[in-house]
Phi, psi and omega in degrees: 000129177289128181263126182293160176280326179233169184206170168276140184206143171268118183238144175257118187247359176178177184295123178072013185247085176265138169217155175265116180261112180287345189225042175289145178292133172269116179290136175275139184293136168273188184305331182245022187248156181233129171260130181235149170267118182284125180265323181203146183222136170265135175274140189237145177301330178297329175306330180294324177299317178295317177310310186281326187262327179057239188290349174276356181286133187294336178272354178270349187275178189289145176284127181259339182202163180102344183206149179292125178308327180290339179279319175306324183292346179273358187249108181292339177274000176276125190218070180280171178058231188274002181291141176303150178227165172246117179294178174109104181235002171259093206235139165223132191209167183242131180281128182244346177200144184222147178283164189291341181261001183287132190259324194261348187227159185224161177301133176109337183286136173268129190226142160272155185237119169270116190254010182267095183271079194288348183268353179254108189263136165263181178299325184235006182197223172218170180292156178202142172291138191088001178233269176270001165237141180306143176258202195259005178279056178204168188280334180225143186228130173262127182238149185246116180300333175286354175256308185276356173267111184289118181295338179278310183271342182067023178265144171280133177279007166261114184266118183285134176267105184286338185242142172290118181235003180096149187288321183293311183303322184285315183297331182282353179297320185298307177294331176292327184290331176296320181289318184299318185299321188290337176270327189254356180298128184280133179266147173290128191241006181222172169298139183297115177290133181083005179266178180263122180249126171258128181240121179236131181232122175283165178298141177081007175250154178255137177276103191220148171073020177286307184301322183298335183274358172279151186294346177191172183300327184264000182287147179219162173218170176258128191247133164247120186249137172233091192249134180282343182227152179301320178300328181288319176296327180291325176301325181289313183299330182291347178287342180071026180253152178312131194212130173221165182249158180239151177278324178195163176296328181297334182272356184269147182290143175292155174051050183229008181237129181282330173222134173233125179243123178242117178268093183166186187211023180275125181302313186297321183293325179286318178294334174285316186299326179310319187285338185274354182281130178283168172300147182066013183277166181231129176248131191234119184259114179258102187281334172066035182086358182269174172232153176281322172086001183199147173308146183243128177281118184230158181279088184281336175295328181286339176301319178282300193273335181252358177057038171273155184229148183232127179224167180188170173213150180277351176277205187244351185258121181296331182290338179299319181299312181301322181294340180272356178287123179295152177302314179217178176265024184293144172299149184245159169307133174082003178290148172251107188258143174231121169258114186268122187083038190284351183279351177277171184305316182284324178299322175299319184295318181299307183302312184294317179301314180298318177297320186272008190288338185077010175288149181278149172048046183258135171237145186231128175245124179254124177241152181198177180251004188228119178298326180293318178298313177302320181296324179288321175301311183301320181297320180287326186278327185308308183297327178297324183288344182293336185240012184228123180276070179246126176284125185226137172216153174237143190224129171272104185285350175283332176255336178226086178311141184248125179250025184292154176251127188234152177257359175209126175237137174243119186259118184259352183251134184277065186235118183299321182298337181295324182294315177301315177299316178305316181299310183298329181260023183271168174227189184300126175061037177293134173260139182235100186270099181277078184288318185286145185277082169300134180310138188305333185269354183287131173246150181221145178280124188235142174280086184289335178296317172290327179298316184283313182301324177270008176057045177284161181212117178253144187211168181194150173228164182234123176076197180223164177254166177300318183293328180292323180290317177300323177294314181293318174302316176298326174291329174291314181296320182283351180085003175299325181226142175241101174300338179296348181286345174288340190288119174254336180204157177226170187198156165261192183294331185295333182253005186299317179293322176298330175293316179295323175293324173297319175294323184295318187266004177051044184274349180238147181276330184249196182274160173246136181244131176255128183252102185296335183298334181272100186290315193265356185286130179281180171295127176226130169289163183300318177294332177288320177300316183296322180288328185273325185234081181305329180291330177288317179304326184295342186258000174283155182258086184055044181086349179274141180295147178224165171304320180294322179291326181292312182304314184295324178291322182294332173284309188292323188258011183295000000 
């Protein structure tokens, strides 16, 4: 295939400064590089964070570790800091040229791209395609095997699609994988072996069940103890583990403990302990029959972005709290699930995944503040319910407040009070999936007495992993899941910026797919597509986008 010298591309050149560049250079591949023709790109709400922050975004900054800086200098698509970038990380593409040193891929392969390069660290995050590497809102994209090849697992982050499933369906695997990850991510159920444990005991409490919370008799951790009574300190000494004492909580460094176990019920102490918890840490409140008696301000934003976890028990044994941690955040048989903010693109995915989960005796309530968005969701859900015994209802909580009590919450809005409401509306063993990215610094007053008494568990994940994308791709190929049901609108390059603004203004319920090969096509909703291209309309499946409709559009709108 002859490679053109220039192409159309959507470039972000500064905060809120998007432009359509009709003559962006098409980079030729170097020895370790792969050139792809972009077939389809999904627009994501995460793109807006980059749009607003630009070089202040933690993923737009320079890579500090994980790759030789001299190698980075060989990559024309590496664009950290104030350099213009190309957004777009939900990608499906075809390889059209490879460098002579490329090991894993060949010309002609159709690939999905996992662009979250977690081993390449920036000052505040990690590298990512569509951020400090150019993304896919362009017709041709240069990828680097020394970037998309994971040095730890030796796996390529280009996933070959062995079966033709269509561009939109493939591009949407990535956002669906983010949803999948939130359900299947495995949770730690013990004290972290080899980690740092902070143990705090108030007067009148007994230090119990700590040794039993380690994963085995030979497992060890480093303990820092702040005990109010001598007997409590002697109990810690008897474990024979590395052990030191602290003079006060205030003297301890923030974000430095993998596990915190607090025997007590003091609100101020818990709020101080919140700051001592490290990323991926667990804080365990052992009430011993007492109550806190007031809401506690805790870091709900870090549950999502820092993967921190809160557990507790009304009893006296610290190990009891760990035993109640679920293996994953998966939906369970008999759950009464509520998806809060279900009318948006990601909320719709959660609702559809729940309905298609195959769980027995499941009920799903979808809430939103917009009747039109809920109506769009209902249209997509209705065909699925014909073959699945799931109780479903949608509720506009602005006009019909919902006072339901649920055993599973999926929160789609990055709003702290929603977490507090989920705790208030919980039952025994309620799971609270904080899917929306509440800013990491946000704290929220939570009724921890109810949270602990009901053995609730709130959790969150950020982004997707390679294995998540493979799971979703297999579901799509097998027919278990149709990611096309998320599509609400399509566009060529001429409408891509309008598409980003539609995501920003939440004017559409589902996802927008951009086809870079269609240079002049504006943003069109599916009803508008049907009106303008009747031959495309004939190939929809009861209003749902299909591979056949996509192929017809690429011919009709060329």
